[in-house]
C-alpha positions as CSV (number, residue, x, y, z in Angstrom):
1,M,16.3,-17.5,25.9
2,A,17.0,-17.6,22.0
3,A,14.1,-14.8,21.1
4,R,16.4,-12.2,23.3
5,D,19.1,-12.7,20.7
6,E,17.1,-12.1,18.0
7,P,17.6,-8.4,16.2
8,R,15.3,-5.7,17.4
9,L,13.9,-3.2,15.0
10,D,15.0,0.5,16.0
11,L,13.1,2.8,14.1
12,D,14.4,5.7,16.3
13,E,18.0,5.0,14.9
14,V,16.6,5.0,11.6
15,I,15.2,8.4,11.9
16,A,18.3,9.8,13.7
17,D,20.4,8.8,10.7
18,R,20.7,12.0,8.7
19,E,22.3,10.1,5.8
20,R,18.9,8.4,5.4
21,R,16.6,10.3,2.9
22,I,13.8,8.1,2.0
23,I,12.0,5.5,4.2
24,V,9.6,3.2,2.3
25,C,6.8,1.4,4.2
26,C,5.5,-1.7,2.1
27,G,3.8,-4.5,2.6
28,S,0.2,-5.8,1.4
29,G,-3.0,-4.1,1.8
30,G,-4.7,-3.7,5.0
31,V,-2.0,-4.1,7.2
32,G,-1.7,-0.5,8.6
33,K,1.1,1.0,6.1
34,T,-0.6,4.4,6.0
35,T,-1.0,5.0,9.7
36,T,2.4,3.5,10.2
37,A,4.1,6.1,7.6
38,A,1.9,9.0,9.2
39,A,3.1,8.2,12.7
40,L,6.6,7.7,11.7
41,A,6.6,11.0,9.9
42,V,5.3,12.8,13.0
43,R,7.8,11.1,15.4
44,A,10.7,12.2,12.8
45,A,9.5,15.5,12.4
46,E,9.6,16.0,16.3
47,Q,12.8,14.7,16.5
48,G,14.1,17.4,14.2
49,R,13.8,15.8,10.7
50,R,12.2,17.9,7.9
51,V,9.7,15.4,6.5
52,V,7.3,15.1,3.6
53,V,5.3,12.1,3.9
54,L,3.6,10.7,0.7
55,T,0.5,8.7,1.5
56,I,-1.8,6.6,-1.0
57,D,-4.9,6.3,1.2
58,P,-7.8,8.3,0.0
59,A,-9.4,7.8,3.4
60,R,-10.1,11.1,4.7
61,R,-9.5,10.1,8.5
62,L,-5.9,10.4,7.5
63,A,-6.0,14.2,6.7
64,Q,-8.2,14.6,9.9
65,S,-5.7,12.7,11.9
66,L,-3.0,15.2,10.7
67,G,-5.1,18.2,11.3
68,L,-5.8,19.0,7.5
69,I,-9.0,19.2,5.8
70,E,-7.8,17.4,2.7
71,L,-4.7,15.9,1.3
72,D,-3.9,16.1,-2.3
73,N,-1.0,16.0,-4.7
74,T,0.4,19.2,-3.0
75,P,2.6,19.2,0.1
76,R,0.7,20.6,2.8
77,P,2.2,21.7,6.0
78,V,1.1,19.9,9.3
79,D,0.5,22.1,12.3
80,G,0.3,21.2,15.9
81,L,3.8,19.5,16.0
82,D,6.5,20.1,18.5
83,T,9.1,21.8,16.4
84,S,11.4,22.7,19.0
85,A,14.2,20.5,17.6
86,G,13.8,22.2,14.3
87,G,11.9,19.8,12.5
88,S,8.8,20.1,10.3
89,L,6.3,18.1,8.5
90,D,4.5,17.9,5.0
91,A,1.8,15.8,4.1
92,M,0.4,14.8,0.8
93,M,-1.8,12.2,-0.8
94,L,-0.8,10.8,-4.3
95,D,-2.9,11.9,-7.0
96,M,-2.2,9.2,-9.7
97,K,-3.9,11.0,-12.6
98,R,-2.6,14.3,-11.7
99,T,0.9,12.8,-11.3
100,F,0.5,11.3,-14.6
101,D,-0.6,14.8,-16.1
102,E,2.2,16.4,-14.7
103,V,4.9,13.9,-16.4
104,V,2.8,14.7,-19.7
105,E,3.3,18.4,-19.2
106,A,6.7,18.3,-18.1
107,H,7.9,16.1,-21.1
108,S,6.2,17.2,-24.1
109,T,5.3,20.6,-25.9
110,P,2.1,22.3,-24.8
111,E,0.3,21.5,-27.9
112,K,1.3,17.9,-27.6
113,A,0.2,17.6,-24.1
114,A,-3.2,19.0,-24.6
115,Q,-3.7,16.5,-27.2
116,I,-2.6,13.7,-24.9
117,L,-4.7,15.1,-22.0
118,A,-7.8,15.1,-24.1
119,N,-7.3,11.8,-25.5
120,P,-10.1,9.2,-24.1
121,F,-7.8,6.3,-24.0
122,Y,-5.2,8.5,-22.1
123,V,-7.9,9.4,-19.5
124,A,-8.5,5.7,-19.0
125,V,-5.1,4.6,-18.7
126,S,-3.9,7.5,-16.4
127,S,-7.0,6.4,-14.1
128,S,-7.2,2.7,-14.1
129,F,-4.4,1.0,-16.1
130,A,-3.1,-1.9,-13.9
131,G,0.1,-0.9,-12.1
132,T,-0.4,3.0,-13.1
133,Q,-0.8,3.8,-9.4
134,E,2.4,1.9,-8.4
135,Y,4.3,3.7,-11.3
136,M,3.1,6.9,-10.5
137,A,4.1,6.6,-6.9
138,M,7.8,5.9,-8.0
139,E,7.5,8.9,-10.2
140,K,6.2,11.3,-7.6
141,L,8.9,9.8,-5.3
142,G,11.4,10.9,-8.1
143,Q,10.0,14.2,-8.2
144,L,10.4,14.9,-4.3
145,R,13.8,13.5,-4.4
146,T,14.6,16.0,-7.2
147,Q,13.3,18.8,-5.4
148,I,15.6,18.1,-2.5
149,A,18.7,17.7,-4.7
150,D,18.1,21.1,-6.3
151,G,17.3,22.8,-3.1
152,S,13.8,24.0,-4.2
153,R,12.6,22.1,-1.1
154,D,14.5,21.8,2.3
155,W,13.0,18.6,3.3
156,D,15.6,16.0,4.6
157,L,13.4,13.1,4.6
158,I,11.0,11.4,2.5
159,I,8.5,8.9,3.8
160,V,6.5,6.6,1.3
161,D,3.4,4.7,1.8
162,T,3.2,2.4,-0.9
163,P,-0.1,1.7,-2.8
164,P,-2.6,-0.8,-1.0
165,S,-2.0,-3.6,-3.7
166,R,-2.9,-7.1,-3.5
167,S,0.6,-8.0,-3.6
168,A,3.6,-6.0,-1.8
169,L,5.6,-6.9,-4.9
170,D,3.4,-4.7,-7.2
171,F,5.5,-1.5,-6.0
172,L,8.7,-3.0,-7.2
173,D,7.3,-4.5,-10.5
174,A,5.4,-1.5,-11.7
175,P,8.4,-0.1,-13.8
176,Q,9.1,-3.3,-15.5
177,R,5.5,-4.1,-16.0
178,L,5.2,-0.4,-17.9
179,G,8.3,-1.3,-19.6
180,S,6.8,-4.8,-20.9
181,F,3.6,-2.7,-22.0
182,L,5.8,-0.1,-24.1
183,D,7.6,-2.8,-25.6
184,G,4.8,-5.0,-26.1
185,R,3.5,-6.1,-29.5
186,F,0.5,-4.3,-29.5
187,I,2.4,-1.0,-28.8
188,R,5.0,-2.2,-31.4
189,L,2.2,-2.9,-33.9
190,L,0.5,0.5,-33.5
191,T,3.8,2.4,-33.6
192,A,5.3,0.4,-36.6
193,P,4.1,2.3,-39.3
194,A,5.8,5.6,-38.2
195,K,9.1,3.8,-37.4
196,A,9.4,1.2,-40.3
197,G,11.9,2.3,-43.3
198,G,11.5,1.4,-46.8
199,R,8.5,0.9,-49.0
200,A,8.7,-3.0,-48.9
201,S,8.7,-2.8,-44.8
202,L,5.8,-0.3,-44.9
203,R,3.7,-2.6,-47.2
204,L,4.4,-5.6,-44.8
205,V,3.7,-3.6,-41.8
206,G,0.7,-1.8,-43.3
207,A,-0.9,-5.2,-44.1
208,G,-0.3,-6.5,-40.6
209,V,-1.7,-3.4,-39.1
210,S,-4.5,-3.6,-41.7
211,L,-5.6,-7.1,-40.6
212,A,-4.9,-6.5,-36.7
213,S,-6.8,-3.3,-37.0
214,G,-9.6,-5.1,-38.8
215,I,-9.9,-7.7,-35.8
216,M,-9.6,-5.0,-33.1
217,T,-12.2,-2.9,-34.8
218,R,-14.7,-5.8,-34.7
219,L,-13.8,-6.8,-31.0
220,L,-13.4,-2.9,-29.5
221,G,-14.7,-0.6,-32.0
222,G,-13.2,1.9,-34.5
223,Q,-13.5,4.8,-32.1
224,F,-11.6,3.1,-29.4
225,L,-8.9,1.8,-31.8
226,S,-8.7,5.2,-33.3
227,D,-8.1,6.7,-29.5
228,V,-5.5,4.3,-28.8
229,Q,-3.7,4.9,-32.0
230,T,-3.6,8.5,-31.6
231,F,-2.7,8.1,-27.9
232,V,0.5,5.9,-28.8
233,A,1.4,8.5,-31.7
234,A,1.5,11.2,-29.2
235,M,3.2,9.6,-26.5
236,D,5.8,7.7,-28.7
237,T,8.6,10.4,-28.0
238,M,7.9,10.1,-24.2
239,F,8.2,6.2,-23.9
240,G,11.8,6.2,-23.4
241,G,11.5,8.9,-20.8
242,F,9.2,6.7,-18.8
243,R,11.7,3.9,-18.9
244,A,14.7,6.1,-17.9
245,R,13.0,7.6,-15.0
246,A,11.6,4.3,-13.7
247,D,15.2,3.0,-13.8
248,E,16.5,6.2,-12.1
249,T,14.0,5.9,-9.5
250,Y,14.8,1.9,-9.3
251,A,18.5,2.9,-8.7
252,L,17.6,5.5,-6.0
253,L,15.7,2.8,-4.1
254,S,18.8,0.5,-4.0
255,H,20.9,3.4,-2.7
256,D,22.2,3.3,0.9
257,E,19.9,6.6,1.6
258,T,17.0,4.3,1.4
259,A,15.4,2.1,4.0
260,F,12.7,-0.3,3.3
261,L,10.2,-1.1,6.3
262,V,8.1,-4.1,5.4
263,V,4.8,-3.9,7.4
264,A,2.8,-6.8,8.1
265,A,0.0,-8.0,10.4
266,P,0.0,-11.2,12.3
267,E,-2.0,-13.0,9.7
268,R,-0.7,-16.1,7.5
269,D,-1.1,-14.0,4.0
270,A,0.3,-11.0,5.2
271,M,3.2,-12.7,6.8
272,R,3.9,-14.6,3.8
273,E,3.7,-11.6,1.6
274,A,6.2,-10.0,4.0
275,G,8.4,-13.2,3.6
276,Y,8.1,-12.6,-0.4
277,F,9.1,-9.0,-0.1
278,I,12.1,-9.6,2.0
279,E,13.4,-12.3,-0.5
280,R,12.8,-10.1,-3.2
281,L,14.7,-7.0,-1.5
282,A,17.7,-9.3,-0.8
283,S,17.6,-10.6,-4.4
284,D,17.5,-7.0,-5.6
285,R,20.2,-5.8,-3.0
286,M,17.9,-3.2,-1.8
287,P,18.2,-1.9,1.7
288,L,15.9,-3.6,4.4
289,T,15.7,-1.9,7.8
290,G,13.4,-4.4,9.3
291,V,9.9,-5.9,9.6
292,L,6.9,-4.4,11.7
293,V,4.1,-6.5,12.7
294,N,1.1,-4.3,13.6
295,R,-2.1,-5.0,15.6
296,V,-0.5,-8.0,17.6
297,H,-2.7,-9.2,20.5
298,V,-1.3,-9.8,23.9
299,A,-2.8,-11.6,26.7
300,A,-3.2,-9.1,29.7
301,A,-3.5,-12.0,32.7
302,K,-1.0,-14.5,31.5
303,Q,-1.4,-16.4,34.6
304,L,-5.1,-17.2,33.4
305,G,-5.0,-19.1,30.3
306,A,-7.7,-19.8,27.6
307,G,-8.5,-23.1,29.0
308,R,-9.0,-22.1,32.5
309,A,-11.1,-18.7,31.5
310,E,-13.4,-20.8,29.4
311,D,-13.7,-23.3,32.3
312,G,-14.7,-20.3,34.6
313,A,-17.2,-19.1,31.9
314,T,-18.9,-22.2,31.7
315,Q,-19.4,-22.5,35.4
316,L,-20.8,-18.9,35.6
317,D,-23.1,-19.6,33.3
318,A,-24.6,-22.7,35.1
319,L,-25.0,-20.3,38.1
320,D,-27.2,-18.1,35.8
321,E,-26.0,-15.0,38.2
322,H,-23.1,-13.8,36.8
323,D,-23.6,-13.1,32.8
324,L,-21.1,-9.9,32.7
325,A,-18.5,-12.1,34.3
326,A,-19.0,-14.9,32.0
327,A,-18.9,-12.6,28.9
328,L,-15.8,-10.9,30.2
329,L,-14.0,-14.1,30.7
330,R,-15.0,-15.2,27.1
331,V,-13.5,-12.0,25.7
332,H,-10.2,-12.9,27.6
333,V,-10.4,-16.4,25.9
334,E,-10.6,-14.8,22.5
335,V,-7.8,-12.4,23.1
336,A,-5.6,-15.2,24.8
337,E,-6.3,-17.2,21.7
338,A,-5.5,-14.8,19.3
339,A,-2.4,-13.8,21.4
340,A,-0.9,-17.2,21.3
341,R,-1.7,-17.7,17.5
342,H,0.0,-14.3,17.0
343,R,3.0,-15.6,18.9
344,G,3.1,-18.6,16.8
345,L,3.0,-16.9,13.6
346,I,5.9,-14.3,14.7
347,T,8.0,-17.1,16.0
348,R,7.7,-19.1,12.7
349,F,8.5,-16.0,10.6
350,R,11.7,-15.5,12.6
351,T,12.8,-18.9,12.2
352,S,12.3,-18.6,8.5
353,H,14.2,-15.2,8.4
354,P,16.8,-15.2,11.0
355,G,18.9,-12.1,11.2
356,V,16.0,-9.9,10.0
357,P,15.3,-6.9,12.7
358,M,11.9,-7.1,13.9
359,G,9.4,-5.2,15.8
360,T,5.6,-5.6,17.1
361,V,3.0,-3.0,17.8
362,A,0.1,-4.1,20.1
363,A,-3.4,-4.0,18.6
364,H,-4.8,-0.5,19.1
365,P,-8.1,-0.5,21.1
366,V,-9.6,2.3,19.0
367,D,-9.1,4.0,15.5
368,I,-6.3,6.7,15.3
369,H,-7.9,9.9,14.5
370,D,-5.6,12.8,15.7
371,L,-2.3,13.7,16.0
372,E,-1.9,12.3,19.8
373,G,-3.0,9.1,18.5
374,L,-0.3,9.1,15.9
375,R,2.3,10.3,18.6
376,E,1.3,7.1,20.8
377,F,1.4,5.0,17.9
378,G,5.0,6.4,17.0
379,Q,6.0,5.7,20.6
380,A,5.1,2.2,20.0
381,L,7.0,1.8,16.8
382,A,10.3,3.0,18.7
């Protein structure tokens, strides 16, 4: 059959490639990226890779499944693994604000860093500004790769769980969005007085700033505007550094040492989002290793179709003596219908994206809450 000719996703082959330094698990929110990243990290470590996994999921269940009390911005070793092949695993969870703080502290004087960190507008931006989480995930990835390059860490593989954004493209668009913000009219207006040359220019800029400041003061309040202007003045010398590091990390993502694993679920929106992401990776010439579809229902009894099961349940209801059997048959009806729907979505996706390696993982009956569960999931990935 034609389906057998479709390329299959082989994640064990990806793990075994020692030239592979970065695996990015991406996709829309709620498709199982975090579990996939963690399970892939456990499998890679037990096959001899020295892994650090960067997750974005704040849920405590992930830390517990890795045998850790908590996860934070500091890599923590994961115990209980089979390290006979020479591998290891460190896990960490992105702390968006702490990562932003580290960037400020690393690229400014102690005095200026203290001024920025105490600024109320900075506190708001570093905690909740649109795109900050995605950008800081890229910053952290750049930091981890630098630590490998300079020998301060002995990792040989970084696995990244991208933020649970509404759109999978947010991760790739974050640097451009930050650059647009830094180059935007609002920022240029606030930084113009310090950069303008000449008295005439200063008078012109001053008039524009006065007019804009008056409007913004009425809309936002004088203290807020003052906080913004103080923040921009303090951060002005760092703006170029943000752009440069974003460009460097973006270039790193397009290198052959990186592999993008697009994670999806057998739902229309998730599959559509995965399709958009594949097209974007292709247009940006970034290395796609394949698509993994999680939570796929498989009909257990193929010889008993949904229609026959529904007929049987109806007959048992009429007898009024086999409630349990009827209920079980109706469960089978639901699973069989879901399985058929999932097969249809996956088939259409393959047709729309021929040549893209693809793998599926059956829906797990229970939540994964320990290392053994991650191992089982990792085996399913292979």
